[in-house]
Every structure is written in structure tokens, then in C-alpha cells.
C-alpha positions in Angstrom: 0.0 0.0 0.0 1.2 3.6 -0.6 2.3 6.3 1.7 0.3 9.5 1.2 2.3 12.7 1.1 2.4 16.1 -0.7 3.6 15.6 -4.3 5.7 18.7 -4.0 7.8 17.4 -1.1 11.3 16.5 -2.1 10.7 13.1 -0.5 8.0 12.3 -3.1 10.5 12.4 -6.0 13.2 10.6 -4.1 10.9 7.7 -3.0 9.3 7.5 -6.4 12.8 7.1 -7.9 13.4 4.2 -5.5 10.2 2.5 -6.8 8.4 3.1 -3.6 4.6 3.4 -3.9 3.8 7.0 -3.0 0.4 8.7 -3.6 -0.4 12.4 -3.6 -3.4 13.6 -1.5 -5.6 14.4 -4.5 -5.5 10.8 -5.6 -5.8 9.5 -2.1 -9.2 11.1 -1.5 -10.6 9.0 -4.3 -9.7 5.8 -2.5 -12.4 4.1 -0.4 -9.9 3.2 2.3 -9.5 4.4 5.9 -5.8 5.3 5.9 -3.6 5.2 9.1 -3.1 8.8 10.1 0.5 9.4 11.3 1.9 12.8 12.6 5.6 13.3 12.5 7.0 16.1 14.8 10.3 16.6 13.2 12.8 18.4 15.5 15.9 17.3 13.6 18.0 20.0 12.0 18.1 18.3 8.6 14.3 18.1 8.1 14.2 17.2 4.4 16.6 14.3 4.9 14.8 13.1 8.1 11.3 13.2 6.7 12.4 11.2 3.6 14.0 8.6 5.9 10.9 8.1 8.0 8.6 8.1 5.0 10.7 5.4 3.4 10.2 3.2 6.5 6.5 3.9 6.8 5.9 3.0 3.2 7.3 -0.5 3.7 3.9 -1.7 5.1 0.7 -3.3 3.7 -1.2 -0.4 5.3 -2.0 2.9 3.6 -0.3 5.6 5.6 -1.2 9.3 5.5 1.6 11.5 6.9 1.2 15.0 8.4 4.4 16.8 9.2 4.4 19.0 12.3 6.7 21.8 13.6 6.7 23.9 16.7 5.5 27.5 16.7 8.0 28.6 19.4 11.2 27.4 17.8 12.4 26.9 14.2 15.9 25.6 13.4 18.5 27.3 11.3 18.7 24.7 8.6 15.2 24.9 7.1 13.6 28.0 5.6 10.4 29.4 6.9 9.0 29.1 3.4 9.6 25.3 3.4 8.1 24.9 6.9 5.1 27.0 5.9 4.5 24.9 2.8 4.9 21.4 4.1 4.5 21.6 7.9 1.6 22.2 10.2 1.5 23.6 13.7 -0.3 22.0 16.5 -2.8 24.8 16.4 -3.8 23.8 12.8 -4.3 20.1 13.6 -5.5 20.1 17.2 -9.0 19.0 16.2 -7.8 16.2 13.9 -7.6 12.6 15.0 -4.2 10.8 14.6 -3.7 7.1 15.0 0.0 7.5 15.8 2.7 10.1 16.3 6.5 10.1 15.8 8.6 12.6 17.6 12.2 12.7 16.4 15.1 14.8 17.7 13.7 15.3 21.2 16.4 15.1 24.0 15.4 12.2 26.3 17.6 11.0 29.1 17.3 8.3 31.8 13.7 7.5 30.8 14.4 3.8 31.2 14.5 4.4 34.9 10.8 5.3 35.1 9.1 2.3 36.9 6.0 2.5 34.7 8.0 1.7 31.6 9.4 -1.6 30.3 12.8 -2.1 28.6 12.4 -3.9 25.3 15.9 -3.9 24.0 19.2 -3.3 25.8 22.9 -4.1 25.5 26.0 -4.0 27.7 27.6 -1.3 25.5 24.7 1.0 24.7 22.4 0.4 27.6 18.6 0.6 26.9 17.8 1.3 23.3 14.0 0.7 23.1 11.6 1.4 26.0 7.8 1.3 26.0 4.8 1.9 28.3 3.1 -1.2 29.7 0.4 -1.0 27.1 2.8 -0.2 24.2 0.9 3.1 23.5 4.3 4.9 23.9 7.5 3.6 22.5 10.9 5.4 23.0 13.9 4.6 20.7 17.3 5.9 21.8 18.9 5.8 18.4 18.2 6.5 14.7 17.2 3.3 12.9 15.8 5.6 10.1 19.3 6.9 9.2 20.7 6.4 5.7 24.1 4.8 5.2 26.1 8.0 5.5 24.0 10.1 8.0 26.0 9.2 11.0 29.2 9.5 9.0 28.4 13.1 8.1 27.5 13.9 11.8 30.8 12.3 12.9 32.8 14.3 10.4 31.0 17.5 11.3 31.8 17.1 15.0 35.5 16.3 14.2 35.8 19.5 12.3 34.4 21.4 15.3 37.1 19.8 17.4 34.6 18.1 19.7 35.9 15.2 21.8 34.0 12.5 19.9 34.7 8.8 19.6 34.4 6.8 16.3 31.0 5.2 16.1 31.2 1.6 17.3 30.8 -1.2 14.6 29.8 1.4 12.0 32.8 1.9 9.7 34.0 -1.1 7.5 37.5 0.2 7.1 40.2 2.0 9.2 40.0 5.1 7.0 36.4 5.7 8.1 35.1 5.9 4.6 33.1 2.7 4.0 30.1 2.1 6.2 28.5 -1.2 7.2 24.8 -0.6 6.7 23.5 -3.6 8.7 20.5 -2.0 10.4 18.0 -1.7 7.5 16.2 -4.9 8.0 15.9 -4.2 11.7 14.5 -0.7 11.0 11.9 -2.0 8.5 10.8 -4.8 11.0 10.6 -2.3 13.9 8.4 0.2 12.1 6.2 -2.5 10.4 5.6 -4.0 13.9 4.9 -0.5 15.4 2.4 0.3 12.7 0.7 -3.0 12.9 0.6 -3.9 16.6 0.9 -0.5 18.3 -1.2 1.5 15.9 -3.4 -0.4 13.5 -4.6 -3.2 15.8 -5.9 -0.7 18.4 -7.3 1.9 15.9 -11.1 2.2 15.4 -12.4 2.5 11.8 -14.3 5.6 12.8 -13.7 8.0 15.7 -16.7 8.9 17.8 -17.0 12.6 18.7 
């Protein structure tokens, strides 16, 4: 099934070029289907890149997914123009009366959330600690990482911080060579499985066909 997004978004052309089934909103309204409504609050500085990464993962599902991009009114980053945000992003004020089945918040600083007693740890490791934490009913899922990243996203962040002179360590088990040029992209299947399971079990299975006012 397709992911429904604005045909003017850069992500539409990119995903179409990857043979991913994307549908514009004009065509979507002609479909007699109740799509899954997902809001993405994108707090990452590289908004265009991030929205494409998430849409690629959400499109890898048998469900039709309608995506609404959200931004905050109080703060706008330096890397995205106001014109771009005004064209493709909505504020909470504009969508507060709309029903969403699920919401993704990316780029939010979250620390020590795994210590909250009402949450359960779903994935952890000795090196990284807790990486996926959820509420008892799975209505909230917290991921301490970026499974949506492209092959070179972390590489570009690493090189950026090196140029700034920051005391940063080389990402563990990421580079395939000592020159830090080749990347082992071994997380794609995990990312696809995670977001497919999230859409199916945490969103679709508990979503009514119609919302009652």
C-alpha cells in the first residue's frame, strides 16, 4: 500500500525514484480506504533528509499511511527555511481537532527515561544500555537511536563534530575500514521490521475505523 504525502515534497520524488509506492493527496481522497493517520513532529535540523528517511520506512507496510508533518511554533531551526516549513509543515494549532492514529517525535532530547518504573525495557545491550523502552500497554515507544538513518547520515555527523574539534569517539561497529570511509549498513532490516511492527501492533490493531466525537 502507498504512503500518502504532498507531491511537492522532495521526498515524493526521491521515494518514487526508488520505486516506492507514494500517492499524492488528490488521488488518495478517491480511495475508499481508511488510511492510518500518522503525525511526525520533526525536531531534527536536517528536516528534508529526516522526513524522507521516515517516509521510506513507513511506506514499507501493507497499510496505507497518510503522513502529516508537524513543527513547533515557538522554535524553528537554522537549517530549514520558513518558506519550506510554511508549505509542508503544520502547527499543533492547525491540527488540534484532527484525529491521529500514531505520532512520531524525532530529535527530542530524552535522558534516563528507562529508569521510570511504569516503563518496560524492550531492547538493551551492555555497551549501549537501553535502546528501546515502552509503556506497559505499548501506546508509547521510545527509541534511543536512529534506525531511520541512511548509510552516511552518522558519518556526516561524525565528520561534522570532528571539524568542530569536539571530543567524539568513532561510532562503534559502523565503519567497515580504518579510513572511516566505508560504512557497514547492517540496520536496514531491523528498522523495517521495527516500524512495520509498530504500525501493525501498536497503531493499526488498536485503531477504530471511525472516531466517535
